[in-house]
C-alpha positions as CSV (number, residue, x, y, z in Angstrom):
1,M,94.1,87.7,108.7
2,G,96.7,85.1,109.3
3,T,97.6,85.2,105.6
4,Q,98.6,88.8,105.5
5,S,102.2,89.7,105.5
6,F,104.1,92.6,107.3
7,K,103.9,94.6,104.0
8,D,100.1,93.9,103.7
9,R,99.4,95.0,107.3
10,L,101.5,98.1,106.9
11,I,100.0,99.1,103.6
12,D,96.5,98.5,105.4
13,E,97.4,100.6,108.3
14,L,99.0,103.5,106.2
15,N,95.6,103.6,104.0
16,F,93.4,103.2,107.0
17,Q,94.9,106.1,108.7
18,G,95.4,108.2,105.6
19,I,99.1,108.8,106.0
20,S,101.3,109.1,102.8
21,N,104.3,107.2,102.2
22,K,106.5,110.3,102.5
23,E,104.9,111.7,105.7
24,F,105.2,108.1,107.3
25,A,109.0,107.8,106.2
26,S,109.6,111.1,107.7
27,R,107.8,110.2,111.1
28,V,109.7,107.0,111.3
29,G,112.9,108.6,110.4
30,I,113.7,106.5,107.2
31,S,114.0,107.3,103.5
32,T,110.9,106.9,101.1
33,G,113.3,104.4,99.5
34,T,113.8,102.2,102.6
35,L,110.0,102.4,103.3
36,G,109.6,101.1,99.5
37,M,111.6,98.1,100.4
38,Y,109.1,97.2,103.2
39,L,106.0,98.1,101.1
40,Y,106.9,96.6,97.7
41,R,109.7,94.2,98.0
42,G,108.5,92.5,101.3
43,S,111.7,93.2,103.2
44,M,111.5,93.1,107.1
45,P,112.7,96.2,108.9
46,S,115.1,95.9,111.8
47,A,113.4,95.5,115.3
48,D,114.1,99.3,116.1
49,I,112.3,100.6,112.8
50,A,109.4,98.2,113.3
51,V,108.9,99.6,116.9
52,K,109.2,103.2,115.5
53,M,106.7,102.2,112.8
54,A,104.3,100.8,115.2
55,Q,104.5,103.8,117.5
56,V,103.8,106.0,114.6
57,L,100.9,103.9,113.6
58,N,99.6,103.6,117.3
59,T,99.5,99.8,117.1
60,T,101.8,97.2,118.3
61,T,105.0,95.8,116.7
62,E,103.6,92.3,117.4
63,Y,100.6,93.2,115.1
64,L,102.5,94.6,112.3
65,V,105.1,91.8,112.5
66,S,102.9,88.7,113.1
67,G,99.4,89.8,112.5
68,T,98.5,89.0,116.2
69,D,98.6,90.6,119.5
70,K,98.2,88.6,122.7
71,N,96.5,91.8,124.2
72,I,93.7,91.8,121.6
73,S,91.8,88.6,120.8
74,S,92.1,87.5,117.0
75,N,88.4,87.8,116.6
76,K,88.3,91.4,117.9
77,I,91.2,92.8,115.6
78,D,89.3,92.9,112.5
79,T,85.6,93.3,113.4
80,K,84.0,96.4,112.0
81,S,83.2,98.0,115.1
82,D,86.9,97.9,116.3
83,W,87.8,99.5,112.9
84,Q,85.3,102.1,113.4
85,K,86.6,103.0,116.9
86,K,90.0,103.0,115.6
87,E,89.0,105.5,113.0
88,I,87.3,107.8,115.6
89,I,90.4,107.7,117.8
90,T,92.5,108.5,114.7
91,I,90.3,111.6,113.9
92,M,90.3,112.7,117.6
93,N,94.1,112.7,117.9
94,K,94.2,115.2,115.0
95,L,91.8,117.7,116.5
96,N,92.9,120.7,118.4
97,S,91.2,121.2,121.8
98,N,88.5,123.4,120.5
99,Q,87.7,121.0,117.6
100,L,87.7,118.2,120.0
101,E,85.2,119.8,122.1
102,H,82.9,120.5,119.1
103,F,83.1,116.8,118.1
104,L,82.4,115.6,121.5
105,E,79.3,117.9,121.7
106,I,78.1,116.3,118.3
107,A,78.9,112.7,119.7
108,R,76.8,113.4,123.0
109,A,73.9,114.9,120.9
110,Y,73.8,112.0,118.5
111,K,74.1,109.6,121.5
112,L,71.0,111.3,122.9
113,G,69.1,111.2,119.6
114,V,69.7,107.4,119.2
115,E,69.0,106.3,122.7
116,E,65.8,104.2,123.4
117,P,63.4,106.4,125.6
118,Q,63.1,105.3,129.1
119,E,59.8,104.2,130.3
């Protein structure tokens, strides 16, 4: 984790969340050419752009810029279960209220199915 650069973390987040470069650039308010400078040339964005990027990706600026976040332990950031939880949150954020209710019904049924029987 410590060897990743800003551009590596940004690429990882975009891939993980399934956001295209064009969509991301639009949501951040920059051109795709400017985004290309950050993704492929390794340029560092200004503070206000980095903050907006973090907001769009639902992460912290500190994580994007330095790879650390004092609110999250370094061991916790890249554990598989945390990435899985983050993926679930990303999916849930894209659902409308009806879809979310169905998703929760499925999750509750699954939980009941995998719980150990009480004796």
